C-alpha positions in Angstrom: -23.0 13.3 -2.5 -19.3 13.6 -1.9 -16.5 12.2 -4.0 -12.9 11.8 -2.7 -10.1 12.0 -5.3 -6.9 10.0 -4.7 -3.8 10.6 -6.9 -1.2 7.9 -7.3 1.4 10.6 -7.8 3.1 12.8 -5.3 4.8 15.0 -8.0 4.0 18.7 -7.7 3.2 18.9 -11.4 1.4 15.6 -11.7 -0.9 15.2 -14.6 -3.0 12.7 -12.6 -3.5 15.2 -9.8 -4.3 17.8 -12.5 -6.9 15.5 -13.9 -8.4 15.1 -10.4 -8.5 18.9 -10.0 -10.3 19.1 -13.3 -12.9 16.6 -11.9 -13.6 19.1 -9.1 -14.8 21.5 -11.8 -16.8 19.0 -13.9 -19.1 17.5 -11.2 -22.8 16.9 -11.6 -25.0 19.3 -9.7 -25.1 18.7 -5.9 -21.9 16.8 -5.8 -18.8 17.9 -3.7 -15.2 16.9 -4.2 -12.1 16.8 -2.0 -8.6 15.5 -2.7 -6.7 13.2 -0.4 -3.0 13.9 0.4 -0.8 10.8 0.5 2.5 12.7 0.9 2.8 11.9 4.6 1.6 8.3 4.6 4.5 6.2 5.9 5.6 3.0 4.3 3.4 0.2 5.5 4.9 -1.6 8.5 2.8 -4.1 10.5 4.9 -3.2 13.6 3.6 0.4 13.3 0.1 -0.7 12.7 -0.2 -2.8 15.8 0.9 0.3 17.8 -2.0 2.2 16.3 -2.7 3.8 12.9 -0.4 6.8 12.1 -2.4 10.1 12.0 -2.0 10.4 8.2 -3.5 6.9 7.8 -6.3 7.6 10.2 -7.1 10.8 8.3 -7.1 8.9 5.0 -9.4 6.2 6.4 -11.8 8.9 7.7 -11.8 10.6 4.3 -12.6 7.3 2.6 -15.4 6.6 5.1 -16.9 10.0 4.7 -17.0 9.8 0.9 -19.9 8.4 -1.0 -17.5 7.4 -3.8 -13.9 7.6 -4.8 -12.1 8.5 -8.0 -8.5 7.4 -8.4 -6.1 8.8 -10.9 -3.0 6.7 -11.4 0.2 7.0 -13.4 1.7 3.9 -14.9 5.2 2.9 -13.8 6.8 -0.3 -15.2 3.4 -1.6 -16.5 1.8 -1.2 -13.1 0.4 1.4 -10.6 2.9 3.2 -8.3 4.0 2.0 -4.9 2.7 5.2 -3.2 -0.8 4.2 -4.2 -0.4 0.6 -3.3 1.1 1.6 0.0 -1.9 3.9 0.8 -4.4 1.3 -0.1 -2.6 -1.3 2.0 -2.6 1.0 5.0 -6.2 2.1 4.6 -7.5 -1.4 4.0 -6.2 -2.9 7.3 -8.8 -4.2 9.8 -10.9 -3.4 11.5 -13.6 -2.0 9.2 -11.7 -1.6 6.0 -13.3 1.5 4.4 -13.2 0.3 0.8 -15.7 -2.4 1.4 -18.7 -1.6 -0.8 -17.3 1.9 -1.7 -17.9 2.8 -5.4 -14.7 3.5 -7.2 -13.8 5.0 -10.6 -10.3 4.8 -12.1 -8.6 7.0 -14.6 -5.0 7.8 -15.5 -3.0 10.4 -17.4 0.4 9.7 -19.1 2.6 11.2 -21.8 2.5 7.7 -23.4 0.0 6.2 -25.8 -1.8 3.6 -23.7 -3.2 6.0 -21.1 -2.2 3.9 -18.0 -4.4 1.0 -19.2 -2.1 -1.7 -17.6 -2.0 0.2 -14.3 -5.7 0.6 -14.2 -6.4 -3.1 -14.9 -4.1 -4.2 -12.1 -5.7 -1.7 -9.7 -9.1 -3.2 -10.6 -7.8 -6.5 -9.3 -6.9 -4.9 -5.9 -10.4 -3.4 -5.6 -12.1 -6.7 -6.5 -10.4 -8.2 -3.5 -11.5 -5.2 -1.3 -15.1 -5.6 -2.5 -15.4 -2.2 -4.1 -17.9 -1.9 -6.9 -16.2 -0.4 -10.0 -17.3 1.9 -12.8 -16.7 -0.1 -15.9 -17.4 2.5 -18.5 -16.3 4.9 -19.6 -12.7 4.0 -19.2 -10.7 7.2 -19.0 -7.1 6.7 -20.2 -5.6 10.1 -21.0 -2.8 9.5 -23.4 -0.5 12.3 -24.7 -1.6 14.1 -21.5 0.9 17.0 -21.6 -0.9 18.3 -24.7 -4.3 18.2 -22.8 -3.3 20.5 -19.9 -1.8 24.0 -20.0 1.3 25.1 -18.2 -0.6 25.7 -15.0 -2.1 22.1 -15.1 -5.6 23.3 -16.2 -7.4 20.8 -18.5 -7.8 22.4 -22.0 -9.0 19.4 -24.0 -12.8 19.3 -24.3 -13.0 15.6 -25.3 -11.1 14.7 -22.2 -13.3 17.0 -20.1 -16.4 15.2 -21.6 -15.0 11.8 -20.7 -14.4 13.0 -17.2 -18.0 14.3 -16.9 -19.3 10.9 -18.1 -17.0 9.1 -15.6 -18.2 11.2 -12.7 -21.8 10.8 -13.7 -21.4 7.0 -13.9 -19.7 7.1 -10.5 -22.5 9.1 -8.9 -25.1 6.8 -10.4 -23.2 3.7 -9.0 -23.1 5.4 -5.6 -26.8 6.2 -5.7 -27.6 2.6 -6.6 -25.5 1.3 -3.7 -27.3 3.6 -1.3 -30.8 2.5 -2.5 
C-alpha cells in the first residue's frame, strides 16, 4: 500500500510538512509514503488547462492516481485552508478522470494556535465530499501548540501526537483496504 502526503504549506519550515515527514516514520508495516511538491503548480487558469495540463499538474495527478490513499496536512489561514492547497485540488480535479474520485483521504493540521486547524479541516472535508473521496472520520488530528511538539529540525518529539498520527495512518490504511475489497 502507498500513501501520498500533501502539505497545504509551501514554507520551508512548515509544521504541516514536518507532520507529514513524521508520518513517513510512523507507517504500518508494508506501507510506503511519498510527499507531493506543490511549489511549482501554477495558479489555476482555464485557458492554460485547455492547452493541456502543465507538467507539475500532470505529475500531481499521476501521484494521486498511483497512491492507494492520501493524507493532507493543512494550516489554517483566516478560518480556512490555504489557497495553495485549494489551487492544487482545483487543478488535479479537472476532467477527465479526476483522481480524487473514490480515493481515501485523511486530514490533519498543525498550528501554533489552540484549535489545531479544525475550521480548515472541516471546510476541506466539504471539498472532498463533492469530489467523492471517502474520509477518515476518526481520529481527528488537530495539532495545537505545534511548535512545542517538534524540535528545531522539524522532528516530531511529542509521543501523544505520534500516537495520534499512527492511529490516523492505521485508519486510513484500513479505509483503503475496504475500498479495494
